[in-house]
PAKOL-771884 format. One record per residue (C-alpha): chain; y, z, x. Coordinates in Angstrom, 2 decimals, padded with zeros to 5 digits, always signed. Last residue first. Example, Ala and Ser with C-alpha at 12.3 -4.5 7.8 and 13.67 -1.06 7.14 Angstrom:
[site "A" [-001.06 +007.14 +013.67]],
[site "A" [-004.50 +007.80 +012.30]],
! end
This chain:
[site "A" [+129.19 +087.69 +099.35]],
[site "A" [+126.43 +090.07 +100.36]],
[site "A" [+123.89 +088.65 +102.79]],
[site "A" [+120.19 +089.17 +102.20]],
[site "A" [+117.41 +089.11 +104.76]],
[site "A" [+114.41 +086.92 +105.51]],
[site "A" [+115.80 +086.26 +109.02]],
[site "A" [+115.32 +082.49 +108.99]],
[site "A" [+115.50 +081.83 +105.27]],
[site "A" [+118.68 +083.89 +104.77]],
[site "A" [+119.05 +084.78 +101.09]],
[site "A" [+122.52 +084.98 +099.56]],
[site "A" [+123.89 +087.83 +097.46]],
[site "A" [+126.36 +088.20 +094.57]],
[site "A" [+124.83 +085.18 +092.83]],
[site "A" [+121.87 +087.02 +091.33]],
[site "A" [+124.02 +089.82 +089.95]],
[site "A" [+122.67 +093.27 +090.75]],
[site "A" [+121.32 +096.24 +088.81]],
[site "A" [+118.07 +094.73 +087.60]],
[site "A" [+118.11 +091.04 +088.44]],
[site "A" [+121.21 +089.87 +086.63]],
[site "A" [+122.68 +086.49 +085.70]],
[site "A" [+126.40 +085.80 +085.20]],
[site "A" [+126.38 +082.20 +086.45]],
[site "A" [+126.57 +080.28 +089.71]],
[site "A" [+124.66 +077.00 +089.88]],
[site "A" [+127.37 +074.39 +090.41]],
[site "A" [+129.24 +076.54 +092.95]],
[site "A" [+126.05 +077.22 +094.96]],
[site "A" [+125.22 +073.53 +095.32]],
[site "A" [+125.27 +073.41 +099.13]],
[site "A" [+124.49 +070.04 +100.68]],
[site "A" [+122.13 +068.77 +103.36]],
[site "A" [+119.26 +071.16 +102.66]],
[site "A" [+116.80 +068.25 +102.47]],
[site "A" [+115.68 +069.47 +099.06]],
[site "A" [+119.30 +069.91 +097.94]],
[site "A" [+120.35 +066.46 +099.15]],
[site "A" [+117.32 +064.88 +097.47]],
[site "A" [+118.05 +066.69 +094.20]],
[site "A" [+121.68 +065.61 +094.26]],
[site "A" [+120.57 +062.01 +094.71]],
[site "A" [+118.31 +062.50 +091.69]],
[site "A" [+114.73 +063.67 +092.19]],
[site "A" [+111.95 +062.14 +090.15]],
[site "A" [+110.20 +062.40 +086.81]],
[site "A" [+107.98 +059.40 +086.33]],
[site "A" [+106.99 +056.42 +084.23]],
[site "A" [+110.04 +055.42 +082.22]],
[site "A" [+112.44 +057.15 +084.58]],
[site "A" [+113.68 +060.71 +084.26]],
[site "A" [+116.13 +061.79 +086.96]],
[site "A" [+116.35 +065.34 +088.27]],
[site "A" [+118.75 +067.47 +090.32]],
[site "A" [+121.26 +068.07 +087.49]],
[site "A" [+118.31 +069.18 +085.35]],
[site "A" [+117.57 +072.14 +087.64]],
[site "A" [+118.96 +074.93 +085.44]],
[site "A" [+116.70 +073.75 +082.63]],
[site "A" [+113.69 +074.20 +084.93]],
[site "A" [+114.43 +077.88 +085.52]],
[site "A" [+115.12 +078.51 +081.82]],
[site "A" [+111.81 +076.92 +080.79]],
[site "A" [+110.07 +079.01 +083.44]],
[site "A" [+111.24 +082.26 +081.87]],
[site "A" [+110.21 +081.32 +078.34]],
[site "A" [+106.85 +079.81 +079.33]],
[site "A" [+105.77 +082.84 +081.34]],
[site "A" [+106.80 +083.92 +084.82]],
[site "A" [+104.24 +085.63 +087.03]],
[site "A" [+106.38 +085.41 +090.16]],
[site "A" [+103.66 +085.66 +092.82]],
[site "A" [+102.83 +082.00 +093.31]],
[site "A" [+104.45 +079.52 +090.94]],
[site "A" [+101.58 +077.01 +091.07]],
[site "A" [+100.13 +077.06 +087.55]],
[site "A" [+103.35 +077.78 +085.65]],
[site "A" [+105.21 +075.22 +087.76]],
[site "A" [+102.60 +072.53 +087.22]],
[site "A" [+102.44 +073.00 +083.46]],
[site "A" [+106.22 +072.96 +083.15]],
[site "A" [+106.34 +069.78 +085.22]],
[site "A" [+104.01 +068.13 +082.72]],
[site "A" [+106.47 +068.93 +079.94]],
[site "A" [+109.40 +067.83 +082.08]],
[site "A" [+107.93 +064.35 +082.50]],
[site "A" [+105.54 +062.12 +084.44]],
[site "A" [+104.86 +064.16 +087.56]],
[site "A" [+103.60 +061.99 +090.40]],
[site "A" [+103.51 +064.61 +093.12]],
[site "A" [+105.43 +065.20 +096.34]],
[site "A" [+109.06 +064.92 +095.27]],
[site "A" [+108.57 +066.74 +091.98]],
[site "A" [+106.72 +069.55 +093.76]],
[site "A" [+109.45 +069.78 +096.38]],
[site "A" [+112.06 +070.18 +093.64]],
[site "A" [+109.93 +072.95 +092.10]],
[site "A" [+109.51 +074.67 +095.45]],
[site "A" [+113.27 +074.61 +095.99]],
[site "A" [+113.83 +076.32 +092.64]],
[site "A" [+111.23 +078.97 +093.52]],
[site "A" [+112.85 +079.60 +096.91]],
[site "A" [+116.39 +079.97 +095.55]],
[site "A" [+119.09 +077.36 +095.20]],
[site "A" [+122.59 +077.79 +096.63]],
[site "A" [+121.82 +075.18 +099.29]],
[site "A" [+122.28 +076.54 +102.81]],
[site "A" [+122.53 +080.28 +102.11]],
[site "A" [+119.53 +080.36 +099.81]],
[site "A" [+120.07 +081.76 +096.34]],
[site "A" [+118.49 +085.14 +095.42]],
[site "A" [+114.97 +084.93 +094.02]],
[site "A" [+113.62 +085.26 +097.57]],
[site "A" [+114.37 +088.99 +097.48]],
[site "A" [+112.05 +089.33 +094.48]],
[site "A" [+109.24 +087.41 +096.18]],
[site "A" [+109.46 +089.80 +099.12]],
[site "A" [+109.21 +092.73 +096.69]],
[site "A" [+106.17 +091.12 +095.09]],
[site "A" [+104.54 +090.69 +098.51]],
[site "A" [+105.01 +094.38 +099.25]],
[site "A" [+103.76 +095.56 +095.85]],
[site "A" [+100.53 +093.55 +095.90]],
[site "A" [+097.98 +096.13 +097.07]],
[site "A" [+099.66 +099.08 +095.36]],
[site "A" [+097.68 +102.01 +096.81]],
[site "A" [+100.50 +102.57 +099.29]],
[site "A" [+101.76 +101.80 +102.77]],
[site "A" [+105.48 +101.05 +103.05]],
[site "A" [+106.26 +097.73 +104.74]],
[site "A" [+108.30 +096.29 +101.88]],
[site "A" [+110.29 +099.46 +101.16]],
[site "A" [+113.16 +098.77 +103.57]],
[site "A" [+113.72 +095.35 +102.01]],
[site "A" [+114.53 +097.14 +098.73]],
[site "A" [+117.70 +098.58 +100.24]],
[site "A" [+119.07 +095.04 +100.59]],
[site "A" [+119.07 +094.85 +096.79]],
[site "A" [+122.38 +096.78 +096.63]],
[site "A" [+123.62 +097.09 +093.04]],
[site "A" [+121.08 +099.68 +091.86]],
[site "A" [+118.41 +099.19 +089.20]],
[site "A" [+115.92 +097.79 +091.72]],
[site "A" [+116.58 +100.78 +093.97]],
[site "A" [+115.61 +103.16 +091.15]],
[site "A" [+112.47 +101.12 +090.45]],
[site "A" [+111.58 +101.25 +094.16]],
[site "A" [+111.93 +105.05 +094.06]],
[site "A" [+109.66 +105.32 +091.01]],
[site "A" [+106.99 +103.22 +092.70]],
[site "A" [+107.24 +105.28 +095.89]],
[site "A" [+107.05 +108.53 +093.91]],
[site "A" [+103.91 +107.39 +092.14]],
[site "A" [+102.21 +106.31 +095.35]],
[site "A" [+103.16 +109.54 +097.12]],
[site "A" [+101.79 +111.61 +094.22]],
[site "A" [+098.55 +109.69 +094.52]],
[site "A" [+097.45 +106.86 +092.28]],
[site "A" [+093.70 +106.74 +091.66]],
[site "A" [+092.52 +103.14 +091.78]],
[site "A" [+090.30 +101.60 +089.12]],
[site "A" [+086.95 +100.36 +090.40]],
[site "A" [+085.11 +100.85 +087.09]],
[site "A" [+087.94 +099.06 +085.28]],
[site "A" [+087.89 +096.15 +087.73]],
[site "A" [+084.11 +095.89 +087.33]],
[site "A" [+084.47 +095.82 +083.54]],
[site "A" [+087.05 +093.05 +083.81]],
[site "A" [+084.77 +091.09 +086.13]],
[site "A" [+081.82 +091.49 +083.73]],
[site "A" [+083.88 +090.33 +080.76]],
[site "A" [+085.20 +087.38 +082.74]],
[site "A" [+088.66 +087.68 +084.23]],
[site "A" [+091.46 +085.42 +083.04]],
[site "A" [+092.85 +088.17 +080.79]],
[site "A" [+093.47 +090.38 +083.82]],
[site "A" [+095.28 +087.63 +085.71]],
[site "A" [+093.45 +085.93 +088.56]],
[site "A" [+094.70 +084.72 +091.93]],
[site "A" [+092.90 +081.46 +092.66]],
[site "A" [+090.49 +081.10 +095.57]],
[site "A" [+087.54 +082.72 +093.80]],
[site "A" [+084.35 +083.97 +095.48]],
[site "A" [+085.50 +087.61 +095.15]],
[site "A" [+088.63 +088.04 +093.05]],
[site "A" [+092.18 +088.30 +094.37]],
[site "A" [+094.64 +089.45 +091.75]],
[site "A" [+093.91 +092.07 +089.12]],
[site "A" [+095.24 +095.61 +088.94]],
[site "A" [+093.64 +098.58 +087.17]],
[site "A" [+095.71 +101.61 +088.12]],
[site "A" [+094.97 +105.28 +087.54]],
[site "A" [+097.13 +108.28 +086.65]],
[site "A" [+095.76 +111.83 +086.68]],
[site "A" [+097.74 +114.24 +084.48]],
[site "A" [+099.25 +117.24 +086.29]],
[site "A" [+102.31 +115.33 +087.47]],
[site "A" [+103.04 +114.01 +083.97]],
[site "A" [+106.65 +115.22 +083.90]],
[site "A" [+108.15 +112.87 +081.28]],
[site "A" [+110.54 +111.69 +083.98]],
[site "A" [+107.44 +110.89 +086.02]],
[site "A" [+106.09 +108.75 +083.19]],
[site "A" [+109.34 +106.79 +082.97]],
[site "A" [+109.31 +106.04 +086.68]],
[site "A" [+105.69 +104.92 +086.37]],
[site "A" [+106.56 +102.58 +083.50]],
[site "A" [+109.48 +101.10 +085.47]],
[site "A" [+107.18 +100.61 +088.46]],
[site "A" [+104.72 +098.76 +086.23]],
[site "A" [+107.29 +096.54 +084.50]],
[site "A" [+108.59 +095.43 +087.89]],
[site "A" [+105.01 +094.89 +089.04]],
[site "A" [+104.03 +092.79 +086.05]],
[site "A" [+106.75 +090.15 +086.44]],
[site "A" [+106.42 +090.29 +090.24]],
[site "A" [+102.74 +089.35 +090.17]],
[site "A" [+099.44 +091.11 +090.94]],
[site "A" [+098.60 +092.30 +087.44]],
[site "A" [+099.03 +095.47 +085.39]],
[site "A" [+096.74 +097.83 +083.44]],
[site "A" [+097.87 +101.44 +083.92]],
[site "A" [+095.40 +104.19 +083.00]],
[site "A" [+096.63 +107.63 +081.96]],
[site "A" [+094.41 +110.72 +081.90]],
[site "A" [+093.67 +113.85 +079.89]],
[site "A" [+096.12 +113.03 +077.12]],
[site "A" [+097.64 +115.32 +074.48]],
[site "A" [+100.30 +116.63 +076.88]],
[site "A" [+101.70 +113.09 +076.94]],
[site "A" [+102.91 +113.38 +073.37]],
[site "A" [+106.51 +112.18 +073.86]],
[site "A" [+105.09 +109.15 +075.65]],
[site "A" [+103.91 +107.68 +072.36]],
[site "A" [+107.53 +107.58 +071.21]],
[site "A" [+108.18 +104.82 +073.75]],
[site "A" [+106.10 +102.38 +071.70]],
[site "A" [+108.80 +102.16 +069.02]],
[site "A" [+111.23 +100.87 +071.65]],
[site "A" [+108.95 +097.98 +072.55]],
[site "A" [+107.68 +095.87 +069.65]],
[site "A" [+109.61 +097.27 +066.71]],
[site "A" [+112.92 +097.94 +068.40]],
[site "A" [+112.76 +094.65 +070.30]],
[site "A" [+111.99 +092.84 +067.05]],
[site "A" [+115.03 +094.48 +065.44]],
[site "A" [+117.16 +093.28 +068.35]],
[site "A" [+116.13 +089.66 +067.62]],
[site "A" [+114.95 +087.77 +070.68]],
[site "A" [+117.05 +084.65 +071.19]],
[site "A" [+116.02 +084.40 +074.85]],
[site "A" [+119.35 +084.37 +076.70]],
[site "A" [+121.78 +086.09 +074.36]],
[site "A" [+119.28 +088.09 +072.28]],
[site "A" [+117.32 +089.31 +075.29]],
[site "A" [+120.49 +090.32 +077.15]],
[site "A" [+122.09 +092.11 +074.21]],
[site "A" [+118.90 +094.00 +073.36]],
[site "A" [+118.41 +095.02 +076.99]],
[site "A" [+121.90 +096.51 +077.20]],
[site "A" [+121.42 +098.34 +073.91]],
[site "A" [+118.16 +099.86 +075.13]],
[site "A" [+119.73 +100.89 +078.42]],
[site "A" [+122.66 +102.63 +076.74]],
[site "A" [+120.29 +104.27 +074.24]],
[site "A" [+118.08 +105.93 +076.83]],
[site "A" [+114.44 +104.95 +077.35]],
[site "A" [+115.24 +102.66 +080.29]],
[site "A" [+116.42 +105.59 +082.39]],
[site "A" [+116.85 +103.65 +085.63]],
[site "A" [+119.08 +101.03 +084.02]],
[site "A" [+118.38 +097.32 +083.78]],
[site "A" [+120.31 +094.07 +083.60]],
[site "A" [+118.39 +090.82 +083.07]],
[site "A" [+115.09 +089.56 +084.43]],
[site "A" [+112.16 +091.35 +086.09]],
[site "A" [+112.35 +093.82 +083.19]],
[site "A" [+110.25 +091.59 +080.96]],
[site "A" [+109.17 +093.91 +078.14]],
[site "A" [+106.27 +094.30 +075.72]],
[site "A" [+104.33 +097.12 +077.40]],
[site "A" [+101.46 +097.82 +074.97]],
[site "A" [+100.84 +101.57 +074.81]],
[site "A" [+097.22 +102.00 +073.77]],
[site "A" [+095.27 +105.06 +072.66]],
[site "A" [+091.76 +105.98 +073.75]],
[site "A" [+088.47 +104.25 +074.35]],
[site "A" [+087.52 +101.60 +076.86]],
[site "A" [+085.34 +098.51 +077.07]],
[site "A" [+085.02 +098.16 +073.31]],
[site "A" [+085.15 +094.43 +074.04]],
[site "A" [+087.41 +093.72 +071.07]],
[site "A" [+089.72 +096.64 +071.92]],
[site "A" [+090.04 +095.60 +075.53]],
[site "A" [+090.73 +092.04 +074.40]],
[site "A" [+093.43 +093.05 +071.97]],
[site "A" [+095.25 +095.18 +074.54]],
[site "A" [+094.96 +092.41 +077.12]],
[site "A" [+096.47 +089.75 +074.88]],
[site "A" [+099.10 +092.18 +073.57]],
[site "A" [+100.70 +092.79 +076.93]],
[site "A" [+100.76 +094.54 +080.30]],
[site "A" [+098.71 +097.54 +079.21]],
[site "A" [+099.43 +101.26 +079.25]],
[site "A" [+096.14 +102.97 +078.34]],
[site "A" [+096.36 +106.61 +077.26]],
[site "A" [+093.05 +108.42 +077.54]],
[site "A" [+091.52 +111.40 +075.71]],
[site "A" [+088.30 +112.20 +077.57]],
[site "A" [+085.32 +113.01 +075.40]],
[site "A" [+083.98 +116.47 +074.51]],
! end
């Protein structure tokens, strides 16, 4: 008798590829969410959380609530039949985008009481003989098969850590997350993703966060012709954030006051130069009602020197 497996994947591209390759068998739960942005609640399956996510996605990303119901909420019903599965395999990548979704999925699984069902993780990132961090869909067929064969068994401690971090993410005090960065676990990239999350809060000196500063530095250092080319650069060299086109488009749009477009090149405006040189604070021009989980982005400041957060 074969093993009945539930695969929770990080998106449609991976689900489709796994099916086309016939690499695995079982049922698929495709995780179509982006919980690294917007307000969240611990119990994401409850109606209050679903309504909150619908409002956020419609307001900022023009995602129709009916699409959210169809593409994500409908998938949650598959977890009501967990007793039918012999194992669960999580397919998530090295970046913050994926890791926030992953810890939310684990928290949900634990609420469904899956302690007797083994849970495994297939996570991409560093690949032998490759300098670039690789997403799952960037792997060759042989590399993807090797990742699957080397899947990591998640212990009870691993699962409880992930669930705890998700709870902290949904709370209003992100400073508590700093205490989880040095925890040992089977999650190779969790610590660096948590650091990247803390660096999303605005810097004390400028009111811009680390990613925003990196984009200004990129414009200053390279001959980037226009915003379209800048988008390509930022997606390629964003580090551990894992943002897609939609997220990065919003980030860049918030930086327009720091940019000038000439005939031949995109360059920094005077404001952009002052921000990059950390000679002026632009916090008041950037502030808006934007959430990371349970906290507003502009309720805390990031200290570059101590790598800590300060509550305003």
